[in-house]
Backbone as CSV, one residue per row, in Angstrom:
resi,resn,N_x,N_y,N_z,CA_x,CA_y,CA_z,C_x,C_y,C_z
1,MET,-57.746,18.925,41.881,-57.003,18.342,40.953,-56.553,18.786,40.317
2,LYS,-54.987,19.044,40.258,-53.822,19.643,39.863,-53.373,18.296,38.729
3,LYS,-53.846,19.108,36.672,-53.496,18.389,35.538,-51.766,18.992,35.594
4,ILE,-50.969,18.173,35.118,-49.722,17.558,34.695,-49.835,17.604,33.122
5,ILE,-48.928,17.759,32.366,-48.571,18.025,31.430,-47.534,16.950,31.191
6,VAL,-47.847,16.068,30.789,-46.001,14.615,30.487,-46.499,14.498,28.954
7,THR,-44.841,14.432,28.782,-44.351,15.169,27.011,-44.059,12.606,26.999
8,VAL,-45.001,11.997,26.151,-43.525,11.080,25.942,-43.556,10.773,25.230
9,VAL,-41.687,10.124,24.648,-41.565,9.867,23.515,-41.239,8.485,23.200
10,LEU,-41.879,7.682,22.236,-41.947,6.666,22.179,-41.247,5.983,20.678
11,LEU,-40.409,4.889,20.706,-39.252,4.617,19.539,-39.966,3.337,19.425
12,SER,-40.355,3.217,17.626,-40.726,1.820,17.622,-39.909,1.638,16.929
13,SER,-38.981,-0.172,15.830,-38.474,-0.005,15.284,-39.275,-1.148,14.204
14,ILE,-38.665,-1.512,13.047,-39.545,-3.287,12.677,-37.982,-2.943,12.227
15,SER,-37.670,-4.799,12.089,-36.876,-5.547,11.889,-37.489,-6.969,11.178
16,GLN,-35.945,-7.047,10.205,-36.344,-8.314,9.228,-35.541,-9.455,10.070
17,LYS,-35.806,-10.443,10.556,-34.536,-11.178,10.667,-34.821,-12.657,9.448
18,ARG,-33.452,-12.410,9.690,-33.036,-13.991,8.780,-32.229,-15.072,9.161
19,GLY,-32.354,-15.725,9.138,-31.411,-16.907,9.842,-31.057,-15.634,11.570
20,THR,-29.653,-16.038,11.815,-28.895,-15.895,12.793,-29.092,-14.111,12.883
21,GLU,-28.861,-13.323,11.224,-29.299,-11.775,10.959,-30.059,-11.106,11.836
22,GLU,-30.502,-10.191,12.537,-31.160,-9.217,12.465,-31.471,-7.767,11.794
23,LYS,-32.062,-7.103,10.878,-32.040,-5.693,10.861,-33.084,-4.937,10.594
24,ILE,-32.906,-4.462,11.192,-34.009,-2.925,11.191,-34.680,-2.506,9.390
25,VAL,-35.520,-2.070,9.989,-36.055,-1.950,8.771,-36.201,-0.304,8.806
26,ASP,-37.094,0.179,9.628,-37.562,0.863,10.114,-37.962,1.837,11.193
27,GLN,-37.801,3.169,11.568,-37.961,3.406,12.528,-38.813,4.916,12.908
28,GLU,-39.092,4.669,13.517,-40.460,6.038,13.859,-40.956,6.368,15.589
29,VAL,-41.072,7.256,15.295,-39.932,8.397,16.981,-42.589,9.432,16.964
30,THR,-42.482,8.986,17.754,-43.877,9.143,17.647,-43.413,10.081,19.619
31,GLU,-44.341,11.170,19.280,-43.866,12.779,20.517,-45.491,12.395,21.111
32,CYS,-46.030,12.357,22.173,-47.378,13.168,22.261,-47.475,13.022,23.706
33,ASN,-48.440,14.815,24.130,-48.501,14.463,25.792,-49.876,13.824,26.532
34,VAL,-49.649,13.880,27.561,-50.105,12.676,28.489,-51.660,14.008,29.179
35,VAL,-52.074,14.005,29.728,-52.462,15.209,30.854,-52.567,14.115,32.562
36,VAL,-51.820,13.833,33.023,-52.122,13.315,34.181,-52.901,14.024,34.983
37,GLU,-53.862,13.556,36.107,-54.356,14.285,37.109,-54.284,13.819,38.188
38,GLN,-52.821,14.524,38.901,-53.100,14.270,40.809,-53.598,15.393,41.692
39,GLU,-53.366,14.499,42.399,-54.472,14.591,43.704,-53.952,15.880,44.612
40,LYS,-54.468,16.696,44.388,-53.606,17.711,46.233,-53.577,17.372,47.302
41,LYS,-52.209,17.424,47.696,-51.829,17.771,48.864,-52.552,18.199,49.559
42,ASP,-52.620,17.759,51.091,-53.946,18.449,52.039,-53.429,19.248,52.420
43,SER,-53.206,20.713,52.310,-52.549,22.153,52.275,-52.793,22.749,53.719
44,VAL,-53.807,21.763,54.585,-53.879,22.704,55.696,-52.859,21.904,56.736
45,LEU,-52.476,23.861,57.182,-51.794,23.483,58.337,-52.406,23.209,59.891
46,TYR,-53.474,24.179,59.877,-54.201,24.905,61.477,-55.612,24.201,60.604
47,LYS,-56.362,23.829,60.821,-57.625,23.263,61.115,-58.491,24.342,61.802
48,LYS,-58.198,24.333,63.619,-58.620,25.683,64.043,-57.884,25.730,65.128
49,THR,-57.156,27.038,64.515,-55.885,27.710,65.683,-56.201,28.980,66.226
50,THR,-55.499,29.438,66.825,-55.808,31.358,67.615,-54.943,31.916,66.903
51,VAL,-54.942,33.325,65.926,-54.603,33.804,65.479,-54.199,35.491,66.218
52,SER,-52.714,36.030,66.207,-52.827,38.058,66.959,-52.326,38.290,66.047
53,TYR,-52.363,39.558,66.102,-51.853,40.436,65.038,-50.604,41.036,66.282
54,TYR,-49.708,42.155,65.293,-48.745,42.986,65.873,-48.204,44.166,65.089
55,GLY,-47.474,45.304,65.531,-47.432,46.015,64.411,-48.156,47.448,64.904
56,LYS,-48.744,47.623,65.932,-49.900,48.550,66.238,-49.583,48.738,67.322
57,GLY,-48.917,50.120,68.016,-48.045,50.461,69.466,-47.817,49.385,70.312
58,ASP,-46.585,48.814,69.188,-46.286,47.922,69.998,-44.505,47.774,69.702
59,GLY,-44.149,48.271,69.085,-42.941,49.008,68.114,-42.458,48.373,67.731
60,PHE,-42.560,47.558,67.514,-42.382,46.213,65.263,-42.513,47.282,64.236
61,HIS,-43.136,48.673,64.267,-43.280,48.580,63.733,-41.778,49.690,62.717
62,GLY,-41.700,49.058,60.941,-40.089,49.592,61.118,-38.678,48.465,61.582
63,LYS,-39.135,47.809,62.283,-38.566,47.078,62.709,-37.607,45.552,61.584
64,THR,-37.107,45.002,61.669,-36.339,44.192,60.822,-36.335,42.937,61.268
65,MET,-36.811,42.378,59.927,-37.528,40.742,60.665,-36.792,39.741,60.020
66,ALA,-37.563,38.529,60.802,-36.784,37.544,60.242,-35.970,37.515,58.986
67,ASN,-37.303,37.510,58.238,-36.396,38.028,56.869,-35.518,38.668,56.287
68,GLY,-34.987,39.247,57.045,-34.104,40.244,56.843,-34.455,41.635,55.782
69,LYS,-35.980,42.368,56.027,-36.826,43.139,55.191,-37.445,44.250,56.351
70,ARG,-37.677,45.099,56.406,-38.014,46.523,57.736,-39.762,45.301,57.067
71,PHE,-40.527,45.427,59.166,-41.832,45.063,58.789,-42.305,46.036,58.800
72,ASP,-43.625,46.064,57.686,-44.735,46.884,58.023,-45.625,47.108,58.361
73,ARG,-46.548,47.718,58.908,-48.063,46.720,59.457,-48.936,46.156,58.791
74,ASP,-49.025,47.859,57.870,-49.764,47.337,56.849,-49.993,46.687,55.744
75,LYS,-48.812,45.826,55.314,-48.929,45.199,54.526,-48.888,43.429,55.068
76,LEU,-49.674,43.099,54.323,-50.404,41.206,54.634,-49.443,40.416,54.679
77,THR,-48.704,40.551,56.077,-47.561,39.659,56.332,-48.251,38.926,57.735
78,ALA,-46.894,37.795,57.580,-47.737,37.113,59.674,-45.881,36.540,59.638
79,ALA,-45.879,36.313,60.838,-44.885,35.564,61.984,-45.220,34.577,61.954
80,THR,-44.602,32.979,61.843,-44.847,32.213,62.109,-44.274,31.230,63.837
81,GLY,-44.760,30.481,64.093,-44.388,30.010,65.469,-42.841,29.598,65.047
82,LEU,-41.763,29.262,66.819,-40.981,28.638,66.405,-40.572,27.136,66.768
83,LYS,-39.951,25.961,65.981,-39.668,24.900,67.283,-38.517,23.474,66.651
84,ASN,-37.584,24.276,67.368,-36.329,23.836,67.849,-35.328,24.863,67.413
85,GLY,-36.162,26.148,67.850,-35.357,27.696,66.966,-35.603,27.551,65.483
86,LYS,-36.361,26.871,64.484,-36.822,27.412,63.296,-37.865,27.103,63.000
87,PRO,-38.050,27.932,62.212,-39.574,28.003,61.606,-40.322,26.441,61.574
88,ILE,-41.483,27.038,62.163,-43.043,26.318,62.107,-43.247,26.038,60.129
89,ILE,-43.862,27.221,59.643,-43.885,27.323,58.184,-42.175,27.913,57.653
90,PRO,-42.520,27.867,56.540,-40.632,28.331,56.470,-41.371,29.721,55.766
91,LEU,-39.749,30.725,56.180,-40.239,32.036,55.576,-39.956,31.614,54.522
92,GLY,-40.724,32.940,53.725,-41.366,33.222,52.146,-42.599,32.835,51.762
93,SER,-43.130,31.538,52.726,-44.397,30.786,52.428,-45.399,31.398,51.991
94,TRP,-46.612,31.112,51.124,-48.219,32.072,51.161,-48.797,31.181,52.121
95,VAL,-49.626,32.358,53.057,-50.314,30.656,53.647,-52.068,31.388,52.896
96,ARG,-53.128,30.663,52.825,-54.478,31.763,52.599,-54.404,31.471,54.740
97,VAL,-55.077,32.625,55.116,-55.602,32.418,56.651,-57.272,32.987,56.491
98,THR,-58.161,31.944,56.912,-59.728,31.787,56.944,-60.323,32.115,58.173
99,ASN,-61.201,33.273,58.492,-62.074,33.597,59.855,-63.319,32.401,59.690
100,LEU,-63.007,31.220,60.844,-63.766,30.667,60.609,-65.569,31.146,60.942
101,ASN,-64.769,32.442,61.282,-66.578,33.103,62.259,-67.218,33.347,61.624
102,ASN,-66.919,34.200,60.510,-67.159,35.059,59.090,-66.978,34.905,58.006
103,GLY,-65.604,33.912,57.257,-65.802,33.577,55.980,-65.321,33.845,55.950
104,LYS,-63.899,35.629,55.944,-63.652,36.065,55.356,-62.030,35.179,55.688
105,SER,-61.206,36.011,53.914,-60.222,35.327,54.680,-59.174,36.189,53.747
106,VAL,-57.396,36.328,54.067,-56.624,37.494,53.649,-56.067,35.867,53.189
107,ILE,-54.892,36.319,52.319,-53.520,35.697,51.731,-52.472,36.795,52.397
108,VAL,-51.208,35.783,52.905,-50.381,36.696,53.461,-49.324,35.374,53.120
109,GLN,-47.779,36.375,53.989,-46.454,36.026,52.890,-46.068,35.572,54.439
110,ILE,-45.757,34.865,54.690,-44.373,34.304,56.059,-43.348,35.489,56.332
111,THR,-43.172,36.109,56.921,-41.571,36.631,56.551,-40.986,37.037,58.241
112,ASP,-41.842,36.260,59.221,-41.046,36.615,60.974,-40.886,35.304,61.665
113,THR,-40.986,35.196,62.185,-40.802,34.286,63.224,-40.909,35.437,64.979
114,GLY,-41.833,33.814,65.689,-41.974,34.894,67.572,-42.289,33.535,68.011
115,GLY,-41.890,34.152,69.275,-42.357,33.473,70.511,-43.539,33.081,71.285
116,PHE,-44.417,33.317,70.448,-46.251,33.218,70.884,-46.926,32.044,70.524
117,LYS,-46.049,30.755,70.394,-46.536,29.198,70.297,-47.452,29.299,72.155
118,LYS,-45.485,29.452,72.717,-46.012,29.686,74.297,-47.207,29.460,74.937
119,HIS,-47.827,31.000,74.210,-48.855,31.713,74.323,-50.234,31.521,74.252
120,GLY,-49.776,30.253,73.118,-51.370,29.479,72.183,-51.951,29.811,71.420
121,ARG,-50.331,30.481,70.527,-50.996,31.226,68.797,-49.871,30.663,68.099
122,ASP,-50.741,29.720,67.134,-49.367,29.529,65.848,-49.043,30.607,65.238
123,LEU,-49.836,31.573,64.850,-49.887,32.695,63.966,-49.524,34.360,64.918
124,ASP,-48.437,35.622,63.819,-48.369,36.078,64.289,-49.126,37.589,63.503
125,LEU,-50.022,37.364,62.817,-50.370,38.699,61.399,-49.891,40.124,61.130
126,SER,-49.184,40.859,60.068,-49.342,42.068,60.556,-50.594,42.760,60.918
127,ALA,-50.885,43.735,61.739,-51.927,44.676,61.862,-52.392,44.236,60.951
128,GLY,-51.953,45.364,59.545,-53.121,44.790,58.008,-54.091,43.939,57.953
129,ALA,-52.737,42.195,58.004,-53.652,41.650,57.635,-54.733,40.925,58.539
130,PHE,-54.415,41.094,59.768,-56.125,40.592,60.640,-57.071,42.253,60.523
131,LYS,-57.116,43.157,60.144,-57.826,44.092,59.322,-58.467,43.260,59.078
132,GLU,-58.109,42.609,57.763,-59.575,42.065,56.966,-59.868,40.975,57.624
133,LEU,-59.814,40.482,58.909,-60.145,38.775,59.028,-61.101,39.398,60.572
134,GLY,-60.523,40.427,61.126,-61.989,40.612,62.141,-61.421,42.722,62.557
135,LYS,-62.306,42.513,63.781,-61.566,43.556,64.476,-60.035,43.954,65.536
136,LEU,-59.343,45.158,65.293,-58.340,44.951,65.907,-58.341,45.203,67.092
137,ASP,-59.076,45.627,67.660,-59.718,45.901,69.970,-59.980,43.966,69.514
138,LYS,-60.268,43.432,68.905,-60.036,41.917,68.962,-59.091,41.678,70.400
139,GLY,-58.402,41.732,69.240,-56.814,41.192,69.966,-56.456,39.913,69.247
140,LEU,-57.165,39.159,70.030,-56.914,37.353,69.016,-58.559,37.772,68.654
141,LEU,-58.043,36.463,66.961,-59.408,35.653,66.726,-58.427,34.531,66.786
142,LYS,-60.297,34.069,66.822,-60.277,32.021,67.489,-61.079,31.106,66.406
143,ASN,-61.297,30.354,65.786,-61.826,29.053,64.423,-60.733,30.415,63.764
144,ILE,-59.485,29.686,63.528,-59.113,30.148,62.191,-58.628,29.067,61.471
145,LYS,-58.473,28.855,60.312,-58.038,27.507,59.445,-56.843,28.616,59.194
146,VAL,-56.028,27.772,58.517,-54.530,29.131,57.939,-53.974,27.152,56.676
147,GLU,-54.010,27.634,55.998,-53.482,27.093,54.668,-52.138,27.202,54.079
148,LEU,-51.407,26.012,53.126,-49.877,26.601,52.537,-50.928,26.968,51.180
149,LEU,-50.292,27.413,50.622,-50.087,27.258,48.827,-49.576,26.548,48.916
150,GLU,-49.714,26.667,47.014,-48.222,25.955,46.080,-47.174,26.604,46.322
151,ASP,-46.153,25.792,46.787,-44.780,26.627,45.709,-45.050,27.183,44.436
152,GLY,-44.691,28.268,44.317,-44.602,29.500,43.832,-45.056,29.734,43.520
153,TYR,-46.391,30.524,44.267,-47.744,31.068,44.730,-46.957,32.882,44.057
154,ASN,-47.732,33.389,43.556,-47.602,35.161,43.283,-49.038,35.836,43.467
155,LYS,-48.503,36.561,44.237,-49.906,37.324,44.735,-50.275,38.371,43.552
156,LEU,-50.589,38.634,43.153,-50.510,39.740,41.853,-51.463,40.659,42.302
C-alpha cells in the first residue's frame, strides 16, 4: 500500500444573526495532515514470458540505442518490443525482471527497442542484465516476470 499525506485546510466561521443582518464575529483556520492509503496498481507487465539478450558478439556494443545513448553490454539495460512503431514499455522506464525458475531478479532501465517480439520474446536484456538471471550460454530464459517500477524510481 502506498501512503499519501494530504494537507487539509478548514475555514470555520461563527456568525451572529440579528433580524435580517448576519455578521461574522470570529473565524478560525485549521490545518491538518491526513494520511491516505492508496492501493498500488498492478505493475506486472508480463507474468510469464521469454527474454533474450544482446551485446555479446552481435555487433550491438557501442551502437546508438533508441534513447540516443551508446549501448554498453555490461550495464543493466533492456530493449522493449514495438507495437505500431512505438515502444511497448516507454523508454526510460525502470522494470524488475525476475527469473521465476531460480528467484533471481535484476532492475533494468528500458533504453532501446527491437523487433524480437515477432520471435516470441517480450524483452531483450543487455548481456550484463541477463547474467544476473542466468547463464549466457542459454540464450533465452523462459518463465520470466517483468514488473514496471513506480514513476521516479531512481536506481541507487
